[in-house]
N, C-alpha and C positions, 0 to 999 in steps of 0.2 A: 403715483397718484399726486395731482397737483394739490397746492395748498387750499384752494378753493373747494376741491372735491372732498379733501379731508374734513374741512369745516362743515360741509353739507352732511357727510356721513355722521360726524359726531353729533350734529343737531337731530338727525333722524333717530339716532340711537337714544339720545336723551328724551326725545319726544315719545318714543315707544316705551320708555321706562316709567313714564308718568301714568298713573291710573286713569282710565278713561273718564271716570267721574270725579276727577280731582277738583272740578268746580264746586263740588258739594262742600269743600272746606274753605273756598274763597269767602263765603258768607254763611251766616247761620240761617236756618229755616225761618221764614217769616211767620208761619202759622203752624202751630202744633195742634193735632186733633187726637184726643183720647176718645175712641168709639167703643162703647160697651153694649153688647146685646145681652139683655137680662135672661137668666136661665137658658144659656146657649152651651149645650155640652160639646166637649172637644171633638167628637167624632162627626158632628153635623156637616162641616164644610167638605170633607172627603166623602162623606155618605151621599150627599146630594150634588156634588160638583158637576155631574153630567147635565144638570138642569140650568147651570149658570152660563148665560150666552153673552152678557154685556161685558164690554172691555173694562169699564172703571167700576163695576159692581163687585161682587165677591172676587172676581179675577184680578182686581187691582192688587189683592194680597196673594191669591194662589199663583198668578203668573208674573206679576210685576213686583212682587214683595217677598219678604221672608215668611215662610209658612212653617210654624212649629207644631208638630202633631202631638207632642207629649207635654203638655203644660198642665200641671196639677198644683192646686193650693196646697200649702203645707200646714193646714190647721183643720180643726174638726167642728167648726160652727158655720156651715155653708149657707148663709142667708144674705139677703140684699145689702142691708146696711153695712155689715161686716166686709162684704165683698168689695163694695164700692169705696170704702174707707181704705181697704187694702190696696186697691189699684192706685188710688190717688197718693197714698203715703209711702208705698213701697214697703210696708210693715204688716205684720200680723196683729191679731187682736191684742196680744201681750204688748205691742208697741203702741197701737193708736187707741186701744181701750173701748172699742165699739163692738160689743159682743153679739148684739141681736138687733132686730127692728125695734123692738120694745122690751123693757125690763122693769123691774119694780124698784121704787124708792119710798122712803117713808114720808108722809105728808105732815103738815103741821098738827094734825089731829092724831098723830101716832100711828096711823093705819097705813099699810103698804098700798100704793097706787102704781098702776101701770103707767109708764111714761114712754114717749117716743124718743128714738135716738136723735131727733133733730129739733123737737119741740123746745121753744125757748119763751116762756111767758114775759120776758122783758121786752119782747117785740111783738108786733102785730102784722097780720097778713095785709099785703098790698095788692090790689087788683081783684080781691075776691068779689064774687057776684053780690048784688045788693040782697040783703036778707040772710047772709051767711051768719049762723049763730056762733060758731067757734072761730074766733079771730085771733087765736093764740099764733104768734109767728114762729119763725124757725131760725136756726143758726147752727154753725158747726162747732159750737163751743164744747161739746162732749167728745169731740175728736182731738185727742191729746198727742197730736203729731202734726207737723207740717206736711203739706202736699207738694208735688212737683210744681204746681202752679204758684203756690206760696214762695218756694225758693226762686222761681223765675221773677217773680215780682220783687223780692228782696234784692236779687242780683242786678236788677236794673233800676234800682231806686224808685220803683213804682211806675216806671214808664211802660212796662209790658202790661197787657190787660188780659184778665182771666175770667171766663164765664162757665156756667154749668147749665145744661138743658136736659130735662127728662120729664115723663109723665109723673114720676114719683119725686117727692121732695127730698128724700134721703139720697136718692141716686144723683141728682143735680147738685146737692150741697156737699156731700162728703167726698166726692171725687175732685171737685174744683177747689175747696178748701176755704181757709180763713180770709185770705186777702184777695179773693175774687172780687170783681165789679158787680157781679150779680149772678144769682142762681134762680132759675125759673122752672116752675112745675104747673100742672094743671089742677084746676077745681074738678073733683071727681065727676060731679053731676053734669056740669056744662061743658067741661073741656076748655074753659077760658085760662089762659096763662096768668100766673100770679107769682108774687115774690114775698119778701118780708122787709120790715123796716131795719133789719140788720144791715141791709144794703142800701135801700132807698126809700123815700117817703111816698113816692108815686111812681107808677110804671112809666118807662120812657115813652116818648110819643110814638115810636115805631111799633112797640108792643101794644099799646092801647089801639092803634089803628089795626094791627093783626087781629086783635080780639073783636073788633068791630067790623071786620071785613067779610064775615060770613063763613070764614075758613072752616070753623067747627061744624057748621051746618053742612058744608060741602063734604067733609069727612063722614058725617052721619049718612049722607046720601050714598057716598061710595062704599060704604060698609053694609048698606041695606038695613041698618038699624036706626029707626026714626025716633024711638023713645028709650027711656032707661038711662042708666049711668053711662055717661061718655067713656069713663075709664074702664068700666067692666065690659061694656058691650062693643063700643067702637074699638077699644084697646086690643081686642082679640084679632083684628083685621090689619091687612097691610095698609088700609087707609090711615090707621094711626101712626104707622111708620113714616109715611110721606108727610103726614101732619107734623110730626116732631122735626123732621128733616127741613121741612119748609119754615118752620119757626126758626130753626138754626141758621138757615140761609138769610132770613130776614135780619137776624141779630148780627151775623157776620157782615152783611152789607151795610147796615146802618152804622155800626160801630167801627167799620173799616178795619176789622180784624185781618191781620196778615199785610196790611198797608199802614202800619203804625207810623205817624209823622215823626216819632222819636227814632225810628229805624230799628227798634228792638222787636224780638219775636212776641207774638200773642199766643194764647192758648185757649181752646174750648174743649170741654168735655160734653160728650152727648151720649146719653144712655137710652136705648131703645127698650121701653118696658113690654112691648107687644108680645114677644116670644114668651115671657114669664106668665102674663095674663092667660094666654091661650093654653100654654103648657100645664099650668095648674088645673085647669078645667078639663083638658082632654088627654094630656100625657104626651111624651116625646114621640110616640110611634103612631099617633093619629095622622091620618092623611092631611088634615088641616094644618098641622104644625109643619109638615114638609112644605105644603103649598105656601104657607106664610114665609118661610125662609127662601124659598125659590123666587117668590114674588117680590121679596125684598131685594133681590138682585137689580131689578130695574130702578127701584127707589134710590139705592146706593149709586147706581150709574148716573142717575140724574143729578144727585147731589155732587158727586166728585167731578162730573164733567163741567157742572156749573162753577165748582171751585177752581177748576183748571182755567176757565175764562176769566175769572175774577181775581184770583190770587196767583194762579199758576201752580201746577202740581209740582214743578220743579222747586217751588218755594215752600212746599207743605210737607210736614213729617206726621205720619199716622200710626197709631197703634190701635189694633182691634183685639178685644178680649171679651170674656164673660165674667160675670160676678159669682156664678156657681153653675154646676151642672144640674142633673135631676135623675130621679129613679123612674124606672118603668111603672106603669099602673099595675094594679093587681090583676086586672083581666089579661093584659098583655104578658105578664111573667107567668101566670097560671096556664096560659094556652101552650107554653112550650116547657112546662114542668119545673119552673123556678120555685124555690121555697118562699114565695111571696106572703105577705100578711099585711093587710091594712085593717087597723083595729082602733077602736075608741080607747083614748088614754084611761077612761074610766075602768077599763079591764084591770089596771094594776093600781090606779090611784084610790079607788073605792075601798078595796081591802086594806090597802096600805094606810089610809087615814083611820080606818077602824082600829087597826093594830096600834097605831101611835096613840089614839085616844084611850085605848085600854091600858096602855103603860103609863101615859101621862094625862090624867083627866083634865079636860079643858078649864081654863080660868076666865073665860069671858072675853078673850082677845081674838076671836075667830078660830077657824079651823087650822091644823098645822100645814097643810098644803095649800099653796096659792094657785098653782097652774103649772101644766106641762107645756112649755114653749120650747119646742124642739131646738137643740138637744138637751135643754135644761129643764129639771124639775125643781121649780122654785119653792122654798120653804118659807114660812111665815115667822120671822124673828120674834115679833111681839107675843105671838101665842106661846112659843117656846119659852120665852124669857119670863112670861107670867107664871109659867109652870116651874120655873127655877132651873131650866135646862140651858146649858151653854151651846154655842155654835158647834164646837167639837162633838159634843155628845149628841146633839140633834142630828148632825150630818151622819156620823158613824151609825147611830141607831137606825135612821132612815135607810141608809145604805143596806145594813144587814137585813132589815125587814123586807126591803125591795127585792133582794136577791131571794129571799124566801118565798115571796109571791110569785116570782117567775119560776122558781123551782116547782111549786105547786101547780102552776098553769101547765108546765111540761109534763109533769106526772099524770095530771088529768087527762091530757091528750093521749098519752101512751096507753092509758087504761081503756080509752074509748075505742082502740083497735084501728084497723085500716078502713078505707071507705071514702077518704077525701084526699085531695092533693095538697091544698094550701096548708102550710105549716103553722103551728101556734107562734106568736111572737116570742123571740128569743132575745134576751138581754146578753149581749157579748161583752160589754165593758160598762162599768160604773165607777166614777170617781167623785170625791167631795171636793167642794171649793177649796178647803184647807189643803188637801193634797196638791191641788194645782198651785195655790198661792205659795206654799212652803217648799216646793220642788220635791215632793214625795211621790212622784210619778215613776213608773217602771222605765228603765232605760231601753226602751223599744221604739219602733217607728210609731206606733199608735200613742205611746206616752209622750213623744215629741209633738205629735199633732194636737194633743189635748193641752200640753204646755203652751203651745202658741195660741191657744183659744182662750187663755185666762184673761180676765178683766176684774178689776175690784168692783165694777158696776154690777157684777153678777150676784153679789151678796151671798146669802145662805142658799146653797143649791147643790144638786147632784148633776153631773154631766153624764148622760146616757147615750149608748150606741146599741142598735138593734142588728139583727141578722140582715143579710143582703136582701134588698128590696123589701124590707120590712119597716113600717112607720105607723105612728099614731096619726090617723086620718080618717077619710071617708071611704065608702066602698067604690066610689068613682073618683077620677082625677089622681093626681100624684103631688109629691112635694120634694123638698130637698133640705138638708141640714147636717147630714151624717159625715163621719170620717171616711165613708166607703168611697171607692175611686170614682164611681159614676157621679157623685155629687162634687168631687174635687176637680174633675176633668173639664177644662175649658180650652178654647182656641187661644193662641197667641200669634198675632200676625203684625208685621211691621212694614211700612212702605216709606220710601224717601230716597233721595240721591245718595245718601250715606249708606243705604242698605244694600246688601248683596242678595239679589233674588235667588230663591231656591226653596226646597223643602228640607227641613231640619228635623232629625228624629231624636236628638239628645233631650234629656229631662230638663225642663225649664219651669218657671213659675211666674204668676202675674206680678209678683214683687220685682221681678227683673225689668219691667217696663220703666218704672221710675228711675232705676239705677242707670239703665241704658240711655234714656233720654236726658237725664241730668249730665251724663258724661258727654253726649253729643252737643248739648247746649252750653257746656262749660259752666254749669252752676253747681252749688252744694247739692248733695243728696238731700231729700227730705230727713227730718231730724231723727226718725226711728227706722229709717229704711235698711233692709237687710238683704236685698236682692243683689244679683251679679250683673255686671255688664256684658251683654250677649255679643262679645267681640267676634264670634264666629260669623256673625251676620253683618259686620260693619267693614265697609271698605278701608283698606290701609291708607293712612293719610300720606300725601306727598311730602317730601322734604321741602323746606322753606320756612318762611316767617310763620309764627303761630297765629292760628285763626283769631279774628277779631271776636272778643267777648261781648256778650249782650251789654 
């Protein structure tokens, strides 16, 4: 073999030894997209994949990306605010401290008031329609952890830009984080996009033009709903999916995301609320929910195909997940013999309040129970304190009485004999806030789920879990909140040049997104992140110089 032949052979061997996508590590992604579908259970993509025809729709993940079939949240408060905070921070509620969409805090008058997870009276709404009465602004100040976007901004000295978009304020705000350039959500009645003075004092020109373009009216026409709340009515249709994605496209184009003059990566979080709005009303098994998911295929294809021409998909890294799953409706469960039960919370709160008042006569500070906001039964501290009752006694007494109430419900049902299929509500677990706070939970899987759900924002309360497909609610529709697997199961899909396409069956969690992307971006993990890097889906790096950092 001649010298030249040997050299050629060596070069061929070296070339073959370099991974085909080594260029993924020659440069960092220019744009990171965190895509969330609200109330999107983990079985949906495989259940409906026969209906997905577009190349860059759902198949961007199923055929070109890493598709994880077994992604479960590891906590027991499955609601929108907590889920989006978890996705953004890579932490559970005990890390980011956002337990619910709303909870109770004492006001200046000493009375407990319901507050939103993102309301912030220090700021005002920007872009709200004329005549809007409540102009209280919003911010992520109650989110006590950094997000992936925050860490990217810190790592680049503020050169990277981060934005959040959703129909819902909490979804846009909590996923994108503290250092974002802007979070945008809609006015429920009109569908007009708005933000808060936390980010800016007036809408960007491009957002003002979008609002004035008639795009909301077009979405109404496409949905077939001419009047009523944009959020509630149009929000149930695929027209709202394209409406949200069109706004995101306008933002990306106007702000030149993925084409940062500083050469650093940008990040946008997009949360599609439509599946949650429709799912609550009709349930996961209603034909309209399947149709919405299948129709979203074309909407996603349009968005990602546009992104390919604008930024280049080779320069984009995407994660797709859900903020929570959902239970079947009472009707769907009953039809196949499941022990379903949709019941009014008053079934147990009314007798429970009576028992508490019999033991502790009221002293003029309101009733002892505030509200059942799944999965928490909130107690009224001023009422107990006026009666001379401590938090520990209040929670322990209420817990014991609650267990007695459910025992009586079960006994009454058994005495009534056969003749109905639906089961009475069953209380499977109940824990006090003090048990959660002081680490007094059982050393079991369920105990771990509840421990991850703790936040000091809960206050005096009990954490409740009911039997499978049982929930306080209405006779129609459904909800989510529990520690049961169907509420914790969501998709996790990744796309990018650094990702190995395929289907993965190992257990993963949404907290792994922040950990994985922080690793690929070479930035610090968010401050309270607990996830793992999904190395099984990451291409091995070629030998050579270290990749350029943001």
